DRENPA-3360 file (N, C-alpha, C; in nm, 2 decimals, always signed):
BEGIN
1 = MQFNTYTV = +0.00/+0.83/-1.55/-0.14/+0.80/-1.51/-0.18/+0.90/-1.40 ~ -0.30/+0.95/-1.41/-0.35/+1.04/-1.31/-0.41/+0.96/-1.19 ~ -0.37/+1.00/-1.07/-0.42/+0.93/-0.95/-0.51/+1.02/-0.88 ~ -0.62/+0.97/-0.83/-0.71/+1.04/-0.74/-0.63/+1.04/-0.61 ~ -0.59/+1.16/-0.55/-0.51/+1.16/-0.44/-0.57/+1.09/-0.31 ~ -0.70/+1.11/-0.30/-0.77/+1.04/-0.18/-0.77/+0.89/-0.20 ~ -0.80/+0.84/-0.32/-0.81/+0.70/-0.34/-0.67/+0.64/-0.33 ~ -0.57/+0.70/-0.39/-0.44/+0.64/-0.39/-0.38/+0.64/-0.25;
9 = AGALVAAE = -0.43/+0.74/-0.17/-0.38/+0.74/-0.03/-0.41/+0.61/+0.04 ~ -0.52/+0.55/+0.02/-0.55/+0.42/+0.08/-0.45/+0.31/+0.04 ~ -0.41/+0.31/-0.09/-0.31/+0.21/-0.14/-0.18/+0.24/-0.08 ~ -0.14/+0.37/-0.07/-0.01/+0.41/-0.01/-0.01/+0.37/+0.14 ~ -0.12/+0.40/+0.21/-0.12/+0.36/+0.35/-0.11/+0.20/+0.36 ~ -0.17/+0.13/+0.27/-0.16/-0.02/+0.27/-0.02/-0.06/+0.26 ~ +0.05/+0.00/+0.16/+0.20/-0.03/+0.14/+0.28/+0.00/+0.27 ~ +0.26/+0.12/+0.32/+0.33/+0.16/+0.44/+0.30/+0.07/+0.56;
17 = LVNEPSAS = +0.18/+0.02/+0.58/+0.15/-0.07/+0.69/+0.22/-0.20/+0.67 ~ +0.22/-0.25/+0.54/+0.29/-0.38/+0.52/+0.44/-0.37/+0.54 ~ +0.50/-0.25/+0.51/+0.64/-0.23/+0.52/+0.68/-0.19/+0.67 ~ +0.59/-0.17/+0.75/+0.62/-0.13/+0.89/+0.55/-0.23/+0.99 ~ +0.60/-0.36/+0.98/+0.53/-0.47/+1.05/+0.53/-0.46/+1.20 ~ +0.61/-0.37/+1.26/+0.61/-0.36/+1.41/+0.62/-0.22/+1.46 ~ +0.56/-0.13/+1.38/+0.56/+0.01/+1.41/+0.48/+0.04/+1.54 ~ +0.52/+0.13/+1.62/+0.45/+0.17/+1.74/+0.32/+0.24/+1.71;
25 = ATRLSLLL = +0.24/+0.25/+1.81/+0.11/+0.32/+1.79/+0.13/+0.46/+1.75 ~ +0.23/+0.52/+1.81/+0.27/+0.66/+1.78/+0.31/+0.68/+1.64 ~ +0.40/+0.59/+1.59/+0.45/+0.59/+1.45/+0.33/+0.57/+1.35 ~ +0.24/+0.48/+1.39/+0.13/+0.45/+1.30/+0.03/+0.57/+1.29 ~ +0.01/+0.63/+1.41/-0.07/+0.75/+1.41/-0.01/+0.86/+1.32 ~ +0.12/+0.88/+1.33/+0.19/+0.98/+1.24/+0.17/+0.95/+1.09 ~ +0.19/+0.82/+1.06/+0.17/+0.77/+0.92/+0.03/+0.81/+0.88 ~ -0.07/+0.78/+0.96/-0.21/+0.81/+0.92/-0.24/+0.96/+0.91;
33 = ERHEVHRP = -0.18/+1.03/+1.00/-0.19/+1.18/+1.00/-0.13/+1.23/+0.87 ~ -0.02/+1.18/+0.83/+0.05/+1.23/+0.71/-0.04/+1.21/+0.58 ~ -0.12/+1.10/+0.59/-0.21/+1.07/+0.48/-0.35/+1.13/+0.50 ~ -0.36/+1.22/+0.60/-0.49/+1.29/+0.63/-0.60/+1.20/+0.67 ~ -0.57/+1.09/+0.74/-0.68/+1.01/+0.79/-0.75/+1.08/+0.91 ~ -0.88/+1.09/+0.91/-0.95/+1.16/+1.01/-0.93/+1.09/+1.15 ~ -0.90/+1.16/+1.25/-0.88/+1.12/+1.38/-0.78/+0.99/+1.38 ~ -0.66/+1.01/+1.36/-0.56/+0.90/+1.34/-0.51/+0.84/+1.47;
41 = SMDQAAAA = -0.53/+0.89/+1.58/-0.47/+0.85/+1.71/-0.51/+0.70/+1.74 ~ -0.42/+0.63/+1.80/-0.45/+0.49/+1.83/-0.36/+0.45/+1.95 ~ -0.40/+0.34/+2.01/-0.32/+0.28/+2.12/-0.25/+0.15/+2.07 ~ -0.18/+0.09/+2.16/-0.11/-0.03/+2.13/-0.20/-0.15/+2.08 ~ -0.32/-0.16/+2.13/-0.41/-0.27/+2.09/-0.45/-0.24/+1.94 ~ -0.48/-0.11/+1.91/-0.51/-0.08/+1.77/-0.39/-0.10/+1.68 ~ -0.27/-0.07/+1.72/-0.15/-0.09/+1.64/-0.14/-0.24/+1.62 ~ -0.16/-0.32/+1.72/-0.15/-0.47/+1.70/-0.25/-0.52/+1.60;
49 = ELHRWADE = -0.37/-0.46/+1.60/-0.47/-0.50/+1.51/-0.43/-0.46/+1.36 ~ -0.37/-0.34/+1.35/-0.33/-0.30/+1.21/-0.21/-0.38/+1.17 ~ -0.13/-0.43/+1.26/-0.02/-0.52/+1.22/-0.07/-0.65/+1.16 ~ -0.18/-0.70/+1.22/-0.24/-0.83/+1.17/-0.31/-0.80/+1.03 ~ -0.36/-0.68/+1.02/-0.43/-0.64/+0.90/-0.32/-0.63/+0.78 ~ -0.21/-0.58/+0.82/-0.10/-0.57/+0.72/-0.06/-0.70/+0.66 ~ -0.07/-0.81/+0.74/-0.04/-0.94/+0.69/-0.14/-0.98/+0.59 ~ -0.27/-0.94/+0.61/-0.37/-0.97/+0.51/-0.36/-0.88/+0.38;
57 = LRPAFETT = -0.30/-0.76/+0.40/-0.28/-0.68/+0.28/-0.17/-0.72/+0.19 ~ -0.06/-0.78/+0.25/+0.06/-0.82/+0.17/+0.03/-0.89/+0.04 ~ -0.06/-0.99/+0.04/-0.08/-1.07/-0.09/-0.13/-0.98/-0.20 ~ -0.20/-0.87/-0.17/-0.25/-0.78/-0.28/-0.13/-0.72/-0.36 ~ -0.01/-0.71/-0.30/+0.11/-0.66/-0.37/+0.19/-0.77/-0.43 ~ +0.17/-0.89/-0.39/+0.25/-1.00/-0.43/+0.18/-1.10/-0.54 ~ +0.06/-1.07/-0.57/-0.01/-1.15/-0.66/-0.05/-1.06/-0.78 ~ -0.10/-1.13/-0.89/-0.14/-1.05/-1.01/-0.27/-1.11/-1.06;
65 = GTEQAAVV = -0.34/-1.04/-1.15/-0.45/-1.08/-1.22/-0.57/-1.12/-1.14 ~ -0.63/-1.23/-1.17/-0.75/-1.28/-1.10/-0.73/-1.30/-0.95 ~ -0.61/-1.36/-0.92/-0.58/-1.39/-0.78/-0.57/-1.26/-0.70 ~ -0.51/-1.16/-0.76/-0.50/-1.03/-0.69/-0.64/-0.97/-0.66 ~ -0.72/-0.97/-0.77/-0.86/-0.92/-0.75/-0.94/-1.00/-0.64 ~ -0.92/-1.13/-0.64/-0.99/-1.21/-0.54/-0.94/-1.18/-0.40 ~ -0.81/-1.15/-0.38/-0.75/-1.11/-0.25/-0.81/-0.98/-0.21 ~ -0.82/-0.89/-0.29/-0.87/-0.75/-0.25/-1.02/-0.76/-0.23;
73 = DALFVAAD = -1.09/-0.84/-0.31/-1.24/-0.86/-0.28/-1.26/-0.92/-0.15 ~ -1.18/-1.02/-0.11/-1.19/-1.08/+0.02/-1.16/-0.98/+0.13 ~ -1.07/-0.88/+0.10/-1.04/-0.78/+0.20/-1.17/-0.69/+0.22 ~ -1.24/-0.66/+0.12/-1.37/-0.59/+0.13/-1.46/-0.65/+0.24 ~ -1.47/-0.78/+0.23/-1.56/-0.85/+0.32/-1.50/-0.84/+0.46 ~ -1.37/-0.87/+0.48/-1.30/-0.86/+0.61/-1.31/-0.73/+0.67 ~ -1.30/-0.62/+0.59/-1.30/-0.48/+0.64/-1.44/-0.43/+0.66 ~ -1.54/-0.51/+0.61/-1.68/-0.46/+0.62/-1.69/-0.32/+0.57;
81 = CRPRLVTH = -1.64/-0.30/+0.45/-1.63/-0.16/+0.39/-1.77/-0.12/+0.35 ~ -1.81/+0.00/+0.40/-1.94/+0.06/+0.38/-1.92/+0.21/+0.35 ~ -1.90/+0.25/+0.22/-1.88/+0.39/+0.18/-1.99/+0.48/+0.23 ~ -1.94/+0.60/+0.27/-2.03/+0.70/+0.32/-1.99/+0.84/+0.25 ~ -2.09/+0.92/+0.22/-2.06/+1.05/+0.18/-2.07/+1.14/+0.30 ~ -1.96/+1.20/+0.33/-1.95/+1.28/+0.46/-1.89/+1.42/+0.44 ~ -1.90/+1.50/+0.54/-1.83/+1.63/+0.55/-1.79/+1.65/+0.69 ~ -1.68/+1.70/+0.72/-1.63/+1.73/+0.85/-1.52/+1.83/+0.84;
89 = DGLPHHLH = -1.49/+1.90/+0.95/-1.38/+2.00/+0.96/-1.39/+2.10/+0.85 ~ -1.50/+2.14/+0.81/-1.52/+2.24/+0.70/-1.49/+2.19/+0.56 ~ -1.46/+2.07/+0.54/-1.43/+2.01/+0.41/-1.56/+1.99/+0.33 ~ -1.55/+1.99/+0.20/-1.67/+1.96/+0.12/-1.70/+1.81/+0.13 ~ -1.82/+1.77/+0.08/-1.86/+1.63/+0.09/-1.75/+1.55/+0.01 ~ -1.72/+1.43/+0.07/-1.63/+1.34/+0.01/-1.66/+1.20/+0.07 ~ -1.60/+1.10/+0.01/-1.62/+0.96/+0.05/-1.53/+0.92/+0.17 ~ -1.59/+0.85/+0.26/-1.52/+0.78/+0.36/-1.57/+0.64/+0.34;
97 = YAPLDAKV = -1.49/+0.54/+0.37/-1.52/+0.40/+0.34/-1.57/+0.33/+0.46 ~ -1.59/+0.40/+0.57/-1.64/+0.35/+0.70/-1.70/+0.48/+0.77 ~ -1.80/+0.46/+0.86/-1.86/+0.57/+0.93/-1.75/+0.65/+1.00 ~ -1.77/+0.78/+1.01/-1.68/+0.87/+1.08/-1.66/+0.83/+1.23 ~ -1.76/+0.78/+1.29/-1.75/+0.74/+1.43/-1.70/+0.60/+1.46 ~ -1.66/+0.53/+1.35/-1.60/+0.40/+1.36/-1.46/+0.41/+1.42 ~ -1.41/+0.30/+1.48/-1.28/+0.30/+1.54/-1.18/+0.33/+1.42 ~ -1.06/+0.38/+1.46/-0.96/+0.41/+1.36/-0.92/+0.29/+1.28;
105 = TTRVKALT = -0.91/+0.17/+1.35/-0.87/+0.05/+1.28/-0.98/+0.01/+1.17 ~ -1.10/+0.03/+1.20/-1.21/+0.00/+1.11/-1.20/+0.09/+0.99 ~ -1.17/+0.22/+1.02/-1.16/+0.31/+0.91/-1.04/+0.29/+0.82 ~ -0.93/+0.25/+0.88/-0.81/+0.22/+0.81/-0.82/+0.10/+0.72 ~ -0.88/-0.01/+0.78/-0.91/-0.13/+0.70/-0.99/-0.10/+0.58 ~ -1.10/-0.02/+0.59/-1.18/+0.02/+0.48/-1.11/+0.10/+0.38 ~ -1.03/+0.20/+0.43/-0.96/+0.29/+0.34/-0.86/+0.22/+0.26 ~ -0.78/+0.13/+0.32/-0.68/+0.06/+0.25/-0.74/-0.04/+0.15;
113 = TAGLAQLI = -0.84/-0.10/+0.18/-0.91/-0.19/+0.09/-0.96/-0.12/-0.03 ~ -1.03/-0.01/-0.01/-1.09/+0.07/-0.11/-0.98/+0.13/-0.20 ~ -0.87/+0.17/-0.15/-0.76/+0.22/-0.23/-0.70/+0.12/-0.32 ~ -0.68/+0.00/-0.27/-0.63/-0.11/-0.35/-0.73/-0.15/-0.46 ~ -0.85/-0.16/-0.42/-0.96/-0.20/-0.52/-0.97/-0.10/-0.63 ~ -0.97/+0.03/-0.59/-0.98/+0.14/-0.70/-0.87/+0.13/-0.80 ~ -0.75/+0.10/-0.75/-0.64/+0.09/-0.85/-0.66/-0.03/-0.94 ~ -0.71/-0.14/-0.89/-0.73/-0.26/-0.97/-0.85/-0.22/-1.07;
121 = ADGAAGRL = -0.95/-0.16/-1.02/-1.07/-0.13/-1.10/-1.03/-0.03/-1.21 ~ -0.94/+0.06/-1.19/-0.89/+0.16/-1.28/-0.79/+0.10/-1.38 ~ -0.77/-0.03/-1.38/-0.67/-0.09/-1.47/-0.53/-0.07/-1.43 ~ -0.50/-0.03/-1.30/-0.37/-0.01/-1.26/-0.32/-0.11/-1.16 ~ -0.37/-0.23/-1.17/-0.32/-0.34/-1.07/-0.18/-0.36/-1.08 ~ -0.12/-0.34/-1.20/+0.03/-0.37/-1.21/+0.11/-0.26/-1.14 ~ +0.05/-0.16/-1.09/+0.12/-0.06/-1.01/+0.14/-0.10/-0.86 ~ +0.08/-0.21/-0.82/+0.10/-0.27/-0.69/+0.21/-0.37/-0.70;
129 = GRCMRKGC = +0.32/-0.35/-0.63/+0.43/-0.45/-0.65/+0.51/-0.47/-0.53 ~ +0.60/-0.57/-0.55/+0.70/-0.60/-0.44/+0.84/-0.59/-0.51 ~ +0.93/-0.54/-0.43/+1.07/-0.52/-0.48/+1.12/-0.65/-0.54 ~ +1.19/-0.64/-0.65/+1.24/-0.76/-0.72/+1.38/-0.80/-0.68 ~ +1.44/-0.73/-0.59/+1.57/-0.77/-0.54/+1.55/-0.89/-0.44 ~ +1.63/-0.99/-0.47/+1.62/-1.11/-0.39/+1.64/-1.08/-0.24 ~ +1.55/-1.12/-0.15/+1.56/-1.10/-0.01/+1.49/-0.97/+0.04 ~ +1.46/-0.88/-0.05/+1.39/-0.76/-0.01/+1.24/-0.79/-0.01;
137 = TVVFVDTS = +1.17/-0.75/+0.10/+1.03/-0.77/+0.11/+0.94/-0.65/+0.10 ~ +1.00/-0.54/+0.06/+0.93/-0.41/+0.06/+0.83/-0.41/-0.06 ~ +0.71/-0.36/-0.03/+0.60/-0.35/-0.13/+0.59/-0.20/-0.16 ~ +0.53/-0.17/-0.27/+0.51/-0.03/-0.31/+0.39/-0.01/-0.41 ~ +0.35/+0.11/-0.42/+0.25/+0.16/-0.52/+0.33/+0.24/-0.62 ~ +0.34/+0.20/-0.74/+0.42/+0.26/-0.84/+0.34/+0.39/-0.89 ~ +0.38/+0.50/-0.85/+0.32/+0.63/-0.89/+0.40/+0.70/-0.99 ~ +0.50/+0.63/-1.05/+0.58/+0.69/-1.16/+0.50/+0.71/-1.28;
145 = RNGRRTFC = +0.55/+0.80/-1.37/+0.48/+0.83/-1.49/+0.46/+0.71/-1.58 ~ +0.56/+0.63/-1.60/+0.55/+0.52/-1.69/+0.50/+0.39/-1.63 ~ +0.50/+0.38/-1.50/+0.44/+0.26/-1.43/+0.53/+0.13/-1.45 ~ +0.66/+0.15/-1.46/+0.74/+0.03/-1.49/+0.84/+0.00/-1.37 ~ +0.81/+0.05/-1.26/+0.90/+0.03/-1.14/+0.90/-0.12/-1.10 ~ +1.02/-0.16/-1.07/+1.04/-0.30/-1.02/+1.11/-0.31/-0.89 ~ +1.17/-0.20/-0.84/+1.24/-0.21/-0.72/+1.18/-0.11/-0.62 ~ +1.20/-0.13/-0.49/+1.15/-0.04/-0.39/+1.21/+0.10/-0.39;
153 = GVRCANAV = +1.34/+0.10/-0.44/+1.41/+0.22/-0.44/+1.54/+0.21/-0.52 ~ +1.61/+0.32/-0.52/+1.74/+0.33/-0.59/+1.84/+0.23/-0.53 ~ +1.84/+0.22/-0.40/+1.94/+0.13/-0.34/+1.93/-0.02/-0.39 ~ +1.81/-0.07/-0.39/+1.79/-0.21/-0.43/+1.82/-0.22/-0.58 ~ +1.78/-0.12/-0.66/+1.80/-0.13/-0.81/+1.95/-0.13/-0.83 ~ +2.03/-0.04/-0.76/+2.17/-0.03/-0.78/+2.24/-0.17/-0.74 ~ +2.19/-0.22/-0.63/+2.25/-0.35/-0.58/+2.24/-0.46/-0.69 ~ +2.12/-0.47/-0.75/+2.09/-0.57/-0.85/+2.18/-0.54/-0.98;
161 = NVQRHRAR = +2.18/-0.42/-1.02/+2.26/-0.38/-1.13/+2.41/-0.40/-1.11 ~ +2.46/-0.38/-0.99/+2.60/-0.41/-0.96/+2.63/-0.56/-0.97 ~ +2.54/-0.63/-0.91/+2.55/-0.78/-0.92/+2.55/-0.83/-1.06 ~ +2.47/-0.78/-1.14/+2.46/-0.82/-1.29/+2.59/-0.78/-1.36 ~ +2.64/-0.66/-1.33/+2.76/-0.61/-1.39/+2.88/-0.71/-1.35 ~ +2.89/-0.74/-1.22/+3.00/-0.82/-1.17/+2.99/-0.96/-1.23 ~ +2.87/-1.01/-1.25/+2.85/-1.15/-1.30/+2.90/-1.15/-1.45 ~ +2.87/-1.04/-1.52/+2.91/-1.03/-1.66/+3.06/-1.03/-1.67;
169 = RRYGEPRR = +3.12/-0.95/-1.59/+3.27/-0.94/-1.59/+3.34/-1.07/-1.55 ~ +3.28/-1.13/-1.45/+3.33/-1.26/-1.40/+3.33/-1.37/-1.51 ~ +3.23/-1.37/-1.59/+3.22/-1.47/-1.69/+3.26/-1.43/-1.83 ~ +3.33/-1.32/-1.83/+3.40/-1.27/-1.96/+3.31/-1.22/-2.07 ~ +3.19/-1.18/-2.03/+3.10/-1.12/-2.14/+3.16/-0.99/-2.18 ~ +3.15/-0.96/-2.31/+3.22/-0.83/-2.36/+3.15/-0.71/-2.30 ~ +3.23/-0.61/-2.29/+3.17/-0.48/-2.24/+3.08/-0.42/-2.35 ~ +2.98/-0.35/-2.31/+2.89/-0.28/-2.40/+2.93/-0.14/-2.43;
% end
């Protein structure tokens, strides 16, 4: 699946915010800078606001279908998302989901909501997921070619596969 790099950035930022529940303001600023968010600097109060926002984002990764769409639609209202066609720093015109002069938290809320919504609207809602290993709470955006990812990474996938293998051996299932 082809992803619009700017749109998917909002979904990727959403996943990273959810997975970094207590990141410092500096760490969050670096995360936003890595995803090319305009003026990403923030203070501790802004970081705390984004941590609360991450709690609201989590259900978008843990639900499916109509419920998932309703969650993201409610995020649009909470984020007060208002797309703008802007240009800055010598870049061509592009969309921002909040005014350029808005606080960084306002812009991040709008960006993350728009990124999640665009994936759902493009028929890629199934690419928003939570790791299937019991006890793991990591969420992700599946950017793989086939879109069939079920674990946050190789470590969790290996742990589950080893557990399954040991269970088969324990109960005498024949080798394949």
